[in-house]
N, C-alpha and C positions, 0 to 999 in steps of 0.2 A: 229784620228784613223790611218791615213796614216803614221804619224810620228812614232807611236808605231809599226806599221807593219814593217817599214823599219829597226827599231832596232832589229827585230827578224830574219833578213836575215841570213840564214845558221844555225840557232839554231835548237836544237832537235825538231822534229815534235810535241812532246808533249807540247811544249811551247805555241802552239795555245790556250791551256786552259787558259792562262793568259789574253786572250781577252774576256773571258766570262763576260757578263754584257751589259749595255746599253750605246751607244755612240751617240752623237749628230752630225749629218751631216747637210748639207745645206737643210733646209726645212723639215727634217724628222729625226727620230731616227732609228738606227740599233741596234738590240739586238742579241748578240750571246748567244743563250739559252743553247746550248750544243756543245762543241767542238768535232772535229773528233779525235779519239784516235790515229790513225795511218793512213797512206795513203790507207790501204786496209780495213779500218773499214767503217761502214755506215757513210754517209755524216753528216756534221755539221748541226745543226738546227738553223735557223736564223729567226728572226721576224723583219719586217719593220713596224714602227708605223708612220702613216701619219696623221697630224692634219687635222681637218675639213677645216680650212681655206686654206690649201695647196691642199687638194683633191678637194674642191669646188663642192661637189656633192649636187644638189638641194634637199631640204627637201622632195619634192613631190615624190622622188624616194626611200626614206628610212623611211617613217613615220611608216609603219606597219611591222610586222615580215615577212610577205610574200614578201613584197617589198625588205626588207634587204637581205633576203635569195637569191632572184633572182639577185639583184644588185651585191652581193658578188660573186655569181657564174659567172656572166658576167665578172667582173673584173679579177677573177682568170683565166678565159679562155684567156683574153687579155694578161695577163702577161705570161702565159704558152706558148702562141704562139711565144713570143719574147725572152724567157728565154735563149735558147742556151745551149751549152755544159757545163756541170758541175753545172747547176742550175736546180733543179727539183721543179715544182709546181703542186700540186694535183688539177686539174681542173675538174675531173670527166669526164663523157661521155655524155649520152643522158638525164640523169635525173638531176633535179635541186634540190640539197639537201643542208642541213646545213652541212658545212664542216669546219674543223679546219683551213684549208689553208687560208681562207679569211673571215673576218667579218667586218661589218659596224656597228658602235655603235648606239644604240637606244636612242631616246629622253627620258627625264624624269630622276628622281633620280636613281642613279645606282652605278656603280663601280668606286668609288673614283674620280680620275681626268680624267676619260675617257670622252671625249667630243663627244656629239651627232654628227653624220656625219663623224667622224674620221674613218680611215681604218687601220686594222692590217692585214698584209699579212705574212703568215708563209710559209717558203720554206726550201728546203734542198740544201746545198752547198758543193760541193766536194772541200775541201781546197787543194791548190796545194803544191807539195813538190818535191824536188830532192832526190830521195831515201827516207831516213828517216829524211831529213832536210827540213826546211821551205823555200819555194820559195816566198819570201816576195813581190817581184815585181809582180808576177802573182796574189798573193793574193790581192794586192792593186788594180789591174785592176778589179778583180771580185767584191770586197767589196766596193770600193770607186768610181768606175766608172760605172761598168755594173749594179749594183743594183740601183744607182740613176736613170739610164735610165729606169729601170723597174718601179720605182716609178712614173716617168713621164707618164707612160701608165695608171696610176690610176687617174690622174687628169681629171676632167670633161671636161676641155678645150680641151683635146686631144681625147675625145671620139666622136663617131658619135651619136649625141643626139637622132636622130630618131631610130637608132638601139638599143641603150640601153633602150629607152622608150618601144620599142616593146618587148624586152626581158622581162622586168619587167611586162608589161601588159599581156603577154602570161601566165606567172606564176599566176598572179592574176585571170585571167579568169578561168584557170584550177582549182585553189583552190575554187573559187566561185561556179563553176559547181559541184565539188565534195561535197561541203557543202550543196548544194541544193538537193542532191539525196534523203535523207530520207524523206524530205517534199513532194517529188514527188512520193514516194512509189517505188523508183527505187533502184537497187543495182549497176547499171552501166549505162554509156551513151557512145555511139560511134557516133561521129559527122559525118554527111554527108561530103564526100570529104576526110575523113581521109585515110591515107595510112598505112595499117597494115603490109604487108609483109616486112621482113628485107632483107638486102643484102646477108647475109649468117649466119651460126651458130656462127661465130666469129666476125661478123660485124653487130652491132645493129643499123646502120643507115638505113634510109628508102630505100626500093628498088626503083630504077628508071628504066625508059625504058618502052617498050611496055607491059611487064608483071606486071607493077605496076598499079593495078586496084583501083581507088578511091572507098571508101565505100559509099553505098547508102542504107538508111534504108528502110525496107518494110513499106508500108503505115500503116499497122495495128499497128506498134510499133513506128511510128514517133512521136517524142516529140519536142516541141519548147521551148527553154529557152532564157531568156534575161541575157546577161553577161555584166559586167561593161565596157568592151572595145570592144569586138567583136560584141556587140549588139545582135540581134536576131539570134539564131543558131538552126538548126534542126538536128536531128539525131535519132538513135535507142536507146530507153530507155528500159533496161531490168528490168522488174518488179520484186518485191519481190516474193518469192516462189521457185518453182522448174522449172528451165529452161533447156531444152534439146537441144543441138546443134548436128544436124545430117548432113549427106551428104556423097558423095563418097570420096574416098581417094584422097589426094592432091588438094582438093577444098577449103581449108581455114578454116576448123574447129579448128584445133590446133592453127593456126595463130591468129584467133579471141580470143581464150582463153588466149594465151600468151599476147595479147594486154591488156586483162582485168587484168592479173597478174601484169603488170607494171603500170596499171591505178591508183595504190595507190600513185604513184609519179608524180610530175609535170615533163614536158619534155621541152627541149629547142626548140626554133623556128626552123622549118624546119624538125623536127623529124618525122612528119606525124601523131603522136599520141598526139598532144598537147591538143586536146579536146576529148581524150579517157580516161575516168575516172571511177574509181571503188570506192566503199565505203572504207574508211580507214581500216575497220576491215575485209578486204578480205584476205583469206589465201588459198594458193595452197596446195592441198593434193596429195600425191603419195605414192606408195609402196617403201619399202627401205629394201631389204634383209640385214640382219646382224646388224641392229642397236640395241642399248640397249633400254629396256623399264623398267621403275622403278615404280612399284606399281600403275599401271593404271587399272581402272575398265573396262574390255573389255567384260563383260558378255552380253552386248547387241548384240555383234557380234560373240562372241566365248563362247561356253559352253561345258561341259562334255568332256574335252580333254582326249584322251586315256592315257596320262601320269598321269592324276589325278591332274594336276596343277589347282590352284584356279584362275579362270579367273576374279573374282571380285577384286582380288588383285594381278595382274599379273606382273611378272618380268622375264626378260630374258636378257642375254648378246648377243643373236644371233637370233633376230626375223626373222620370215618368211615374205614373201611379204604381206600376208593377215594380220598377227598380227601387223606388222609395220604400215600398212595403218590404221587399226582400232585404234591403239594407237595415231597416228597423228591426226585423227579426234577428239578423245576424248580430247587430249591435247590442240588442237586448240580451242575447245569449252571452256575448262577450262581457257584459256588465254583471252577469250572474243571475239572470232571470230563471225561475223555476216553473213559472206558469205563464202561458201566453193567452190573452183574450182577444178574439177576433170576431167582428160583426160584419157580415156580408155587405151591409149598407154602407160601410166606410172602407171596404177592402177593394183591391183591384181584382175584378172578375177574372181576367186572363191569368192572374197568378194563383187564383184559388182553384179553378176547374178547367178541364179540357175534356169534353165528353166524347163518346164513341163516334158520333157523326163528324165532329170536328177533327178527330184523329184520322178518320177515313178521308176527309176532304183535304186537309193540310198535312203533308208528310212531316214527320218529326225532323227530318233534315232541313226543313224550311221553317221550323218553329223554334226560336231560341229559348222559350220559356218552359221550365218544368213546373207543373202546378203543385201547390202545397199539399193537395190531396195525396200525392205520391211520396211525400217526404214527412208528413206529420207523424207516422208511426215510428220512423227512425229517430225523429227528434225526441220522442219519449224513450224508445228502446235503447238507443245508443248514447243519449245525453241526459236522460232523467228529467226532461222538461215536459210537463203536461200542457195540454191545450184545451181550451173551452171555446167552441165555435157556435155562433148563431148562423144558421143556414136554412133559408126557406125556399131556395130556388134550385138546389142540386141534390139529387139523391145519392151521388157518388160517395159522399162522406159517410153514408150509412155503413159501407163496407169496412171502413178503417176505424170507426168509432168503437170504443169500449162500452159506452153508455149513450143512449138516445133519450132525451127528455122532451116531451111535447108540452108547450104552453097553450092553454085553452082558457080564455077569459081570466088571465093572470093566475091560473092554477096549473101546476105541473103534474104530469103523469109519466111514468116510466114505460116507454114504448120500444125498448131495446129488442125484445123478442120479435115483435112484428117487423121492426126495421131490418133485423138480420134475415128474416124470411124473405123480404123483398130484395135484400142485397144478394141473396144466393141465386137469384134469377140472372142468367147471363145477359149482359147488355152489349157485349162486343168490345167494351173498353178494356185497354190493357195498361198496366202501370208503366210509367216512363222512367222511374228511378226507384231504388229501394234503400238508399243509404244517404244520410245527411253527414257531410264530412266534418272533421274537427274544425273549430273556429280558429282562425289565425288572429293572434292578439297583436294589437297595435300599440305604439309608444308615442304619446302626444309630445309635441315640442312646446315647452312652456313659453318660449319666445313668441309664439303665435297666438297666445291666449292673453291679451293685454286689455286690462280694464281702463286704461288711461285715455283721456281726451285732453290734449294740450297740457300734459304733465300731471293731471289730477284724475283720481279714480272717478269713474262715472258708471254707477250701477243703479238702474232704475227699472221699475216694472211699468208696462202699459197694460194694465189689467192682468188677466190670466193669459193673454194672447202673445205677449212679446216681452223679451228681456233686452233692455238697452245696456250694452256692455262695451264700454269704451266708445270706439267709433262705430261699432256694429250694432244692429238690431236683430236679435235672434227670434225667429218666428217659432212660437210654441203652440200654435193653434192645434196641432196634431198631437201634442203631449197632453193627453186628456186627464191624467191623474194628478195634475197640480190642482190645489184646492182653491187658491185665491192669489191676489196680487202680492200679498206679503210673502207667500211661499216662493213666488217667482223671484222676489228680492233675495230670499234665502238661497236660491239656486245660484244667483250671481255672486253672492258673498262666499258661498262654498267653492265656486270656481277660483275666486281670488285666493282663498285659503290654500287650495291645492297648489297654486303657483308660488305663493309666498313661502310656504313651508317645504317646498321642494318635493312634494308628492309626485308632481309631473316634472320629470327631469331628462326627457328624451331617451332614457334607458329603461325606466320602469314601465312595464305593461299597464295599460289603463285599468285593468281589473285590480291590480295591486295598489295603484294610486287611489282607487275608490275604497279599498280596504283601509288604507291609512286615513282617508276622510271619515269613514265610519268610526274609526277609533277616536278621532278628534271630536266627532259629534256625539260621543257617548259610549262607544266601546262594544256594543253588541250587534251592530249591523242595522239594516233598514227596519224601522218600525219596532225594534226590540231593544231599544237603548237602555242601558243600565248605568247608573251613576253612583259609584260607591263612595267617593270622597265627599267631604263636606263642602259648604258653600253653594253657589248657584249652579244650575245645570251646565255641564261642561260644553255641550254643543252651543248653547246660547252664548256663553262666555267666549267661545272660540270665534263665532261670527261677529260678536261685538268688537273684537280686536280690529276688524276691518272698518266697521262704522256702526255708531249707535243710532239705529233707526228701527222702525217696525219691520219685523220679518218673522217668518215661521220656518222651523227646521225642515229641510227637504229630505227625500230619500236619495240614495245614490243613483237610482234609475233616472230620475228627472234631471239630476246634475249631468249625468252622462248624455242624456238626450239633448240638453242645451249645448254641451260641448260639441257633440257630433253635428249640430246645426250651425255652429259658428263658422262663418264663411272664411275666416282667416286661418282656421285650424290646419296645421300640417302635422303629419305623423310619419314615423318610420316603422318598419316591420322586421 
């Protein structure tokens, strides 16, 4: 490769395309997947293929899918720390996700000549030039000298064995704890000693210093679990049903709920939330003025609208706060959610509560909305879906809650008994409903889910807030469980896979299409993926068939959320 590069000195920048292909270097292969079109274009895409014998990674670190995911995340972080200018490696942040940037091959029959324990690292390289001419000497330094040094950081002999083992063990314990929740009758677990507060709204690392308060479970909710590596661990187990989190302002209610939001993902050691886990089917709900709703049955929440619109088959391009939140609840149930998280700070007040005085002042015949307080019990009783609510402004939820937790200076206490005493005192309020109906399943039309712009696929992220999909920009600001821009790209690629593979076919209900997507992304559903065949992770390989770029695997719920916000979407029922 070095000789070929030297021959390109001073050539037109576009001649870098002649290097596309796989080249053998000392101990590994370098593959130029996509050349940079010009000095101002996005960087070139490069893959480094490191044989198992060169990497030397012990099999006990990569036998299972969880181990491989964690090991790959650790290796990507090591390389990213040393990459330097002009070389970009997607290493993620606090979460341990399946990413395209690094994979460790699985044992067993699989992808052709991919050897178990081998490593592929994908990165972006800014190819050097002088104006619009190739700077071959600088390119040689990057491709033939700096990249081999990065490969050296993938070798087990160069790793801190105890550190990498701890990284992998931490992910295994988190996954084991999450998998144990259903059998324990829990929706979430927060370990004693966990650090929930973050440094800031833009820094997701654990808060340090005197204001960093370790979590301590109230005795009534303390649960003990045995984990593969951490051994016996105690913490607060949140039971299935309806849980209310109360307390004064700035005492940690929303902080606890945000920890539960991210509990669907494993976290890196030192994050503080390593053993804060939630059921994989947990979905955060919030109001979202202006979003689109396409043929969702909202009549449980909304009826007899003054406009005469049919709320059993409701559509709008500009939803209100209440109708948007109602739609998100129904859509999440349709997608298979088992736990709903709601914070009053980001909820529509008129969909959450209607107290006795308001009932006396505004007759039900003049009020289209049925508040969630009258439906939340049925959501659990009749649909098996639990709810965790942060509520500091209305005591009406005490009556319907199974458990009430008070946060005081970031410490929880179980105040259920006292809350029930207060709830037993009549307020004059009466329930306006007692049953949440069955969800009507919709069938997306794949012809309305088009990623192409002028005949070419266009799938891009604008941070965590938006997905550019073809001609459309999908607003994801209210989809709070996406982890980073790379997972937003993963959402877009997953939508494209659902169309290309016929999962969405105008006949199949959305929930079944999402089941097929889960199969493609690894087989065991959201956050519990298993990969039994050999080669690289099936989910990563599936999305790479759409495009080789940086992405992280998404859950079905974020994919469904993006689809539901796509303004071109059409469905049948």
